[in-house]
N, C-alpha and C positions, 0 to 999 in steps of 0.2 A: 529546362528545355530539352527536347529530344534531338540529338545529333547522331549521325552515323559514328560508330566506334572509332573508325579510322580518322575521321575529321576531328573528333573530340581529342584523340591522342595527338594529332598534328598540332591542334591549337595549344594543348598543354605544353608541348615541346617548344613552341615559339614563345610562349610566355615565360618558360624556364630560361630560355635564351635571353630574353629581355632582362631577367633578373641579374644576369651576369654582365650585360653591356649592350651597346647598340646593335641593331640588326644589320645585316647586309642589305643592299638594295633588293636582292631577290627575295630574301626573307620578309622584308617589310611589304613588298608587293603581294606576297602570298597571304600575309596576315590581313592586309586590307581586303583581299579577295574573299577570305573567310567571313569577314565582317559585313561586306557589302550586301545590301538588300535584306538584312535580317534585323527588323526593328526590335525584336525581343532581345537579341544579343547586344544591340546598341544600347538598349536600356540598361542591361546588366553592366555594360561598359561604363556608363555614367555612374551607376551605383558603386562600381569598384573604385572609380576614381575618387568619390567622396570618402570612401572608406580609407583609401590610402592617405588622404588628407588628414583624416582623423588620427591615423597612426602617427603621422609626423607631428600633429598638434599635441597629442598626448605624450609621446615618447621622445620627441626631438629627433635629431639626426640630420645629416647633411642633405640639403636639397640637391636634386639632380643638376649636374653641371650643364653649362651652355652647350657642351658637345653632345649631350644626350637629350636635352630638353628643348622642343621647338619653341621658338620665340613667342608664338601665340599661346603657349600653355604655361609660361612663367608666371609666378605669383606677382600680384601688382600691389603697390602701396595703396592704402586707403586712409580715410580721415580719422578713424577712431579705433582704438584697440583696447580690449580688456585683457590685461596680462594673464597669460595661462602658464600653469606649471609645466615645464618642459624638461624631460630627462635628457641626459647627454649620451652620446654614443651612437653613431650610425648603425652599428651592428644590431641594435634592438629592432629598428625599423626593418632592416634587411632580413632578419630572421622572421619577423612577423609577416613580411610580404611573401617570403618563400613559403611559409605555412599556408597562406591564402591561396597561392598558386597550386599547392599540393591538394587543396580541397576542391580544385576544379573551377575556381572563380575566374571571371574574365579579366582582360588586360588592364594595366595601369594606363590612365589617359595620357600621361606625360611621355608615352613612348610609342605612339602610333606611327610616327614617320621615321624614315631612314635618314641617315646623314645627309645625302644629297637634297632631300626635301627640306631639311632644316636650313641648310644654306640658302635655298630658294626663298623660304619664308623670311629669313633674316634680311635678305636683299630687298625683297618687296617692302618689308616694314621700313627699311631705311629710306626707300624712294618715296613711300607714301606718306608716312607720318611726319617726315622732315618737311614736307611742303606746307603743313598746317602749323601756324605760329600764334594764332590768337583766336578768340571766340567773340562773336557779336552777341552781347547779352541783352541789349535793349535798343530798339529802333522805332518806337512808335512815332507816327507822323513825320518820319524822315523822308526826304526826297534825295535820291542819290543820282549822280550822273554816272551810270554804269549800264553795260549791256546785260550784265547778269543781275537778277533780282536778288537783293540782300534781305535775308529774313533772320529773325531772332533765333539764336542757337547755332547759326551757321559758323562753320569753321573757316578761318581766313588764312590763305597762303600769302607769301611775300608778294607785295604789289601795292598800287595806289588805291586810296579811297577818296572819292570826291563827294562830300556831303554838301548839297546846295542848300538844304534847309532842315532844321530840327536839331535834336540832341540825341547822340548815340553813346552807348557804353560798350567798351571793349575790355576784355581781359586777356592779356598776353600770357602765353604758356609759362613764362618765367615768373608769373605771379603778380605783375603790376596791373592795376585797373586804371582805365583811361576814359574820361569823358570828353567827347569830341563835339564842339558846338559849331553848327553851320552858319554861314558858308565857311568851309574849311577843306584843305587838301592835306591828307596824311598818307604817308607810305609805310606800310609794314615792312621792316627790313629783317627782323629776326625775333626770336622769343623774347629778347630783352632790349630791342632797339626799334625806334620809329623816327621817320623824318617828317617834320612839319614844314610845309612850304607856304601855307596861308592858313589863317584862322586861329582858333584857340583850343588848347588841350589842358585838362587838369588831371594830374596823375596822383594816384594813391598807391604807394609801393610799401607793402609789408617788409619786414626785416629780411625774409627769404628772397625778396625781389630787389634788394639793394644792388645798385649798379645799372638799373634800367636807364637807358639814354634816350633823350629826345634831341635829334639834330635839327638845327634851323639854318637859314642862310648866313646868320651872323655868329652863332655859337653852338657848341655842343654842351648840353646840360646833362649831368650825370647825377642820378639819385643816390643819396647816401642813407636811405632808410627814412623816407619823409613824404610830405605832400606838397606839390608845387604846381604851378601853372606856367605855360609858355604861350605867348601871343606873338604871331607873326603877321605883319601888315603886308599889303601887296607889294610895296617897294622893297621889302626885305627887312625893314626895321623890326627888331625883336625885343620883347620884354620878358623877363623872368621874375616870377613872384613866388617866394617861398612861404608857404602857410604853416608848415610844421617841419621840424628837423632842420636839415641843411642839404645843399647840393654843391657840386663843384661845376664850374663853367669855364669856358675858354674857347678860343678859335679852334677850328678843326685842324688837327695835326700840330697844334702848338706844343712846345716843350712843357715838361712837367713844372718847371720854374714859373711859367706864365699862367698856370691854372690858379683860379681863385675860388674861395669858399664863400657861400652866401647862406646866412642863417635865417631862422624863422622870423617873420615880420619885416623883412626887407625885400626890396625889388630893384632891378637894374634895367636899363634900356640901352640897346644899341641903336643909334639913329639911322643906320643903314647897314646893308649886308656886308659892306667893306669897312665899316667902322671897327677900329681896333680896340678902343677903350670905351666901355659903357659908362653911363652916369646914373646915379641914384635917383629913383623916382618913388612916389608914394605907392604903398601897397594897396591895391584896389582889385582884388580878385575873390570871387565867392569861394567858400570852402566846398570840398567834395560832397559833404553831406547835404549842403544847401542845393547843390545841383541835382542830387538824387531826389530831394523833395520836389524840385522843379519838374523832374521827369514824370512825377505822378505815377509810380510804379503800381498800378492797379491790376486786378485779375483780368484775364482775357478770355472771357466766356465765349467770345466770338470765334476763337481758335480751337474750341473743343470739338473733337470729331465724334467721340462716343463717351457715354456716361452711364454707369449703373450704380444706383444708390441703395438697391435692395429695399425700396420703400413698399414693402408688402406686409400683410397682416402676419403677426407672429404665429408660428406653428408650421404645420406641413403645407407646402405649396406645390401643387401639380406643375409639371414642367410647362405645360401648355399655357399656364397663367403667369409664368415667369417671363414677361415680356415688357417690363417697365424700362425707364431710362430713355436715352436718345441715341441715335447713331447706329442702330442695330438692324439686321436683316431678318431677324426672327427671334423666338424665345430661346431660353437655355435648353440644352439637351445633354444626354449622356455622351461622353467622349468615347471614341473608338477604343476597343480593348478593355473597357471597364467590365468587370464581372459583378453583376448584381446578384443578390440573394434570391433564392426561388420565389417567384411572385413579385419580386421588387420592380418598381417603376422608375426608380431614380429621382423621385420628387425631392425638391429642396426643403431644407429646414431653415426657417427664419427665426432668429433669436433677437434679444434686445439687451443692452446694458452690459455686454461682455467685453468691451474695449475701454481702455483708459486713454483718452485722447487729450494730451497736454497742449497741443498746438492750436493756434487760433484759426481752425479750419472747420468747414461744415462736415457733417457725417461722423460716424463712429459712436454716436450717442443715442441713436434710435435703432430701427430694424437693421439687421445685418445677416449675412449668410453664415450658417453654422455647419461645420464639417465634423461629423462624429468620427470615431476611430476607423469605422468601416468605409467611410467616404473615400473615393478615389479621384475622380475628375469629372468636371462638367465644362461644356464649351458653349460659346455663343458666336454667331457669325456677325461680322462687321458689315455695315452698309458701304463703307469706303475702306479698302485695304491699305495696309502699311506697305508701301511699294519700295523695295530695295533696288528695283531696276531703273529708277530715275532719281535725279537729285532732289533731296528733301530732308527735312528735320522733323522727327517725331519724338514725343514724350509720352510715358506711361507712368501711372501711379496707382497705388492701392494701399489702404490701411489694413494691417493684418496682425493678428496675434496668434501664436502657435504655442500650445503647451506641449513642448517637444517631449517625446518618450526618451528614456535612456538609450544610449548606443546599443544596438543589437549584438547578439553573439556573432562570432565569426561565421561567415557563410550565409547570413541572412541579408535581405535587402536593406540598404541604408535609408532611414526615414528622411523625408525632405518635404518642403512646401515650395510650390512653383507657381509663377504666372508665365504662361507660355503663349507666344504668337506663332501660329502655323498656317499653312495653306490648305484650303478645302480641296484643291485639285491635286495636291501632292503632300499628303498629310505627314509622311515620314521623310520628307525632303528637308531642305534648309528651313530653319526656324530661329526664333530668338527666345531663349528661356532664361528668366530671372529666377534663380534657384537659391534657396537657403537650406543646406543640409543640416543634419542633426549636430554636427560639430560647429555650427554657427559661423562659418566663413562664407560670405556671399559669393555666388558663382554666376558666370555667364556660360551658356551652352548655345552655340550658333549652328554648328554643322558637326558631322561625325569627325572627331579629331580636333575640333576647335572649342576647347573648354578652358575657361580662365577662372582662377580661384584667388580671392583676396587674401593677402597675408594677415589681414586684421580680423578680429573675432568680435561679434556683436553679442549683446546681452541676451540671455535665454529668458523665455517665458514672459516677455513684456510686449506691449503694443509697439509696433513699428510702422513707420511711413517709408514705403518703398518708392523710389523714383528711377525710372530707366530713361535713357536717351538713345535715339538711333539717328545717326547721321548717314543717310543713304546717298550713294553716288552712282550715277549711270556708268561712269568710267572711274576706275581707281578703287581704292580701299574703302569699304564701309567702316564706320566707327560706332561701337556700342558701349554704353556706360551704364553703371549700376550703382546706386547709393542707398544704403539703408540707414535711416535715421531712428535712433532709440528715443526713449521717453525724456532723457535728459538733454537732448540736442534740439536747438531751435531750427525751425524751417526758414531758410533765407528767402527774401523777396525775389532774388535773381539767382541764376544758375550758380552753383558753388565752384570753387577753384579746384577741389579734389573730390574724387569719387571712391567708393569702396573698391571697385574693380572696373577695368575697361579692356576692350578687346585688342588684338593685334593681328594684322595680316588677313582680315576677313573680307572676302568678296562674294557677293550673292546677288542674283537677280530675282529673288523670290518675291511673290505677292502674298502677303500674309493677311488673311481675312478671318481668321479664327482666334478667339481669346479663350484660353483654358485656364481654369483654376484647379490645380492639382495638389493632392496631398498623398505622400507615399508612406504607407505602413505606420499607422498608429498616431496616438495623440489627438487632442481636440484642436480645432482651428476655427478662426473667425475671420471673414473678409468683409470689407466695406469700401465704398467710394472708389470704384474702378473707373479710371479716367484715361482717355487717349486724346492727345491734342498736338498742336503744332507750336506750342510755346510752353516754357517752364511755368509761366503764370496761368496757363490754362489747366494744368494738372496739379499745381500746388496753389490753390486759392487760399488767400489769407482772410482775416476777419472782415476785410472790406467787401468780401463776397457775400452779398446779403442773403442768398438762398441757393438751394440746389437748382441746377438747370432743369428746365421743363421741356 
């Protein structure tokens, strides 16, 4: 890009300063001023961040400490990792980064903000994310006694849940999954604790969730890596049924000596809230898996907002004819900034049979969008935007295969494949970008300076199923999640406990009505089955989904 020589030299100086340590508040403000309103520079900024990630991936080295890295840019844990060879010694990465700066490349994403901004982001994260302790995974045909409408995928803060009718499934952030059967009254207390005052809960707690506690009027029940049920009657009488493993139970505040263990196949009953000693009763509680079958976890086509299956004739497709699917305001078009070859029209190329789809889902076996090495980006406008300015939950999915090129020489743009949500009225403003760079660590890019990279690496050159989740809030922090499934991973019927990467400290009021499929610099790529909906089961349809939506 062309910049005045004095501004270019000033930028280089600030980047060299960042190589040595955190910027002062004045320096950080000036750096943000240089970047503001310059889309080309922001694009280079993202590319440089991915290159820095590749350097650390290939050569190892110390990650930036908390004193220099904003909380929203710290790597996040993901569900799957393919071990990579890592060299030792932070000096290797430091030397490589210094060389990049000398070549005039843009800043590292992990150092956009000054120290005062870091503290602010950390404080906001503590206030916002600590409020959410569980996720509502399933709530079909549920009737709640609540002023706030509860929807699937919603994040739950501490507080009561009054289920008048139906069966709901929750997952606490500590890892325990809970089936709540109405009528029931349950209070979320923490990531690893709930209070049941009426009704029945069945808990499935994996090993990492051991210690999950259900408090009742008569007893506290603590999971020891097991499956159990607690039933509370209106008068306070409480039953504990252990279906697998064991639990400890006892009166609230009781001494350690009075705590009892209850093993699989056994059940006890307190005849009242004040009863001090329980009695044995027959085990009569359905298993967790039985309740899931009872829930009938089928696809939710009715919650699908937009769908593009690229069901067009194989070959060249004029953009004006690329108007299939549902939920769109017009056909596909060339994205802003794309440079076409002389005489080029940006027509789509439709191929077939280029994806290997091991999952029991529709799509990926017929027509699909093919992106040749020269392809850059195409966009399509949604009929209904993804709104970050009001409370809501959205999911996005796509099947993709990218035959990624080798990493480029220093100084060249970092190849990547992206699905991006943007605004037609503020194209270069806030956005949600699900990004896979050439070093194969999934990323989220939300705003200038809000980039998140997974610490996990996915397999190269295989078909992948991408799923994104957006929890939008009118007030407070928005949460964005991204999960990449490889060919050897099953697709769950309900939202997973872990994601490849998730956001921190993001707040936006954007209305995103554009979907972009973008490929940066080289390699062949194929996309199919673009879905946007308001349920995990709307965008991750299983074999029960009889056909593509019409």
